[in-house]
C-alpha positions as CSV (number, residue, x, y, z in Angstrom):
1,X,0.0,0.0,0.0
2,X,1.4,3.4,-1.0
3,X,1.5,6.2,1.5
4,X,0.4,9.7,0.7
5,X,4.0,10.8,0.6
6,X,4.9,8.1,-1.9
7,X,2.0,9.1,-4.1
8,X,3.1,12.8,-4.0
9,X,6.6,11.9,-4.8
10,X,5.5,9.6,-7.7
11,X,3.5,12.4,-9.2
12,X,6.3,14.9,-8.8
13,X,8.9,12.6,-10.3
14,X,6.6,11.7,-13.2
15,X,6.0,15.3,-14.1
16,X,9.7,16.4,-13.8
17,X,11.1,13.4,-15.7
18,X,8.6,13.9,-18.4
19,X,9.6,17.5,-18.8
20,X,13.3,16.6,-18.9
21,X,12.9,13.8,-21.5
22,X,10.6,15.8,-23.7
23,X,12.9,18.8,-23.5
24,X,15.8,16.5,-24.6
25,X,13.8,15.2,-27.5
26,X,13.0,18.7,-28.7
27,X,16.6,19.8,-28.2
28,X,17.9,17.0,-30.3
29,X,15.4,17.7,-33.0
30,X,14.0,14.1,-33.0
31,X,10.7,13.9,-35.0
32,X,8.1,11.2,-35.2
33,X,8.7,10.1,-31.6
34,X,6.2,10.2,-28.8
35,X,7.6,9.4,-25.3
36,X,5.5,9.6,-22.2
37,X,5.8,8.2,-18.7
38,X,2.9,6.1,-17.8
39,X,3.8,5.4,-14.2
40,X,6.4,6.0,-11.5
41,X,6.6,3.7,-8.5
42,X,8.9,4.8,-5.6
43,X,10.0,2.2,-3.1
44,X,8.8,2.5,0.5
45,X,12.3,3.7,1.7
46,X,12.5,6.2,-1.3
47,X,15.7,4.7,-2.5
48,X,14.6,3.4,-5.9
49,X,12.0,4.7,-8.4
50,X,10.7,2.4,-11.2
51,X,9.8,4.6,-14.2
52,X,7.6,3.0,-16.9
53,X,8.0,4.6,-20.4
54,X,5.4,4.4,-23.2
55,X,7.1,4.9,-26.5
56,X,5.5,5.3,-29.9
57,X,6.3,4.1,-32.6
58,X,6.8,0.6,-31.1
59,X,9.6,-0.3,-33.4
60,X,11.9,2.4,-31.9
61,X,11.0,1.5,-28.3
62,X,14.0,-0.7,-27.5
63,X,16.5,1.8,-29.0
64,X,15.0,4.8,-27.1
65,X,14.8,2.8,-23.9
66,X,18.5,1.9,-24.2
67,X,19.4,5.5,-24.8
68,X,17.4,6.6,-21.7
69,X,19.1,3.9,-19.6
70,X,22.5,5.0,-20.7
71,X,21.8,8.6,-19.7
72,X,20.1,7.7,-16.4
73,X,22.9,9.2,-14.3
74,X,22.7,12.5,-16.2
75,X,18.9,12.5,-15.9
76,X,19.2,11.9,-12.2
77,X,21.6,14.8,-11.9
78,X,19.3,17.1,-13.8
79,X,16.4,15.9,-11.7
80,X,18.4,16.6,-8.5
81,X,19.0,20.2,-9.7
82,X,15.3,20.8,-10.4
83,X,14.1,19.2,-7.2
84,X,16.8,20.3,-4.7
85,X,14.3,22.3,-2.7
86,X,11.6,19.6,-2.7
87,X,13.5,16.3,-2.0
88,X,16.6,15.7,0.0
89,X,17.7,12.6,-1.9
90,X,16.7,11.7,-5.4
91,X,16.0,7.9,-5.8
92,X,17.9,5.7,-8.2
93,X,16.0,5.6,-11.4
94,X,15.2,2.2,-13.1
95,X,13.6,2.5,-16.5
96,X,11.2,-0.1,-17.9
97,X,9.1,-0.3,-21.1
98,X,5.4,-0.1,-20.6
99,X,3.9,-2.2,-23.5
100,X,0.3,-2.1,-22.3
101,X,-0.8,0.1,-25.2
102,X,0.7,-2.4,-27.6
103,X,-1.0,-5.2,-25.8
104,X,-4.4,-3.5,-25.9
105,X,-3.9,-2.7,-29.6
106,X,-3.1,-6.4,-30.4
107,X,-6.3,-7.5,-28.6
108,X,-8.4,-4.9,-30.4
109,X,-7.0,-6.0,-33.8
110,X,-7.7,-9.7,-32.9
111,X,-11.3,-8.9,-32.1
112,X,-12.0,-6.8,-35.2
113,X,-10.5,-9.3,-37.7
114,X,-12.8,-11.3,-39.9
115,X,-11.4,-14.6,-38.6
116,X,-12.1,-13.7,-35.0
117,X,-11.4,-16.9,-33.0
118,X,-14.1,-16.0,-30.4
119,X,-16.8,-15.9,-33.1
120,X,-16.0,-19.2,-34.7
């Protein structure tokens, strides 16, 4: 069960990491890429934060996730600079791919096809 403090920190981290990543994408001039953070889960002791990224198009997801993981220390540093008055210690960031949209899309495509296995 998450405490109120964890929920507030989750929301704060989600907002700030989104701003940093989208700013980096704009700065690099990358086009045709949508990156959003679907969820942030902070551990009870606030030492680790799991960050779930949703990336579109799906075929670039592993490449983008690898780049984000490589720059995790720089991202943590930038996050610490932004949140130095809000948090004493920034949690270690672990990035994961959120493929729930891809999963939902696959189910929807399966149900709308003519050879729907549920209708046979």
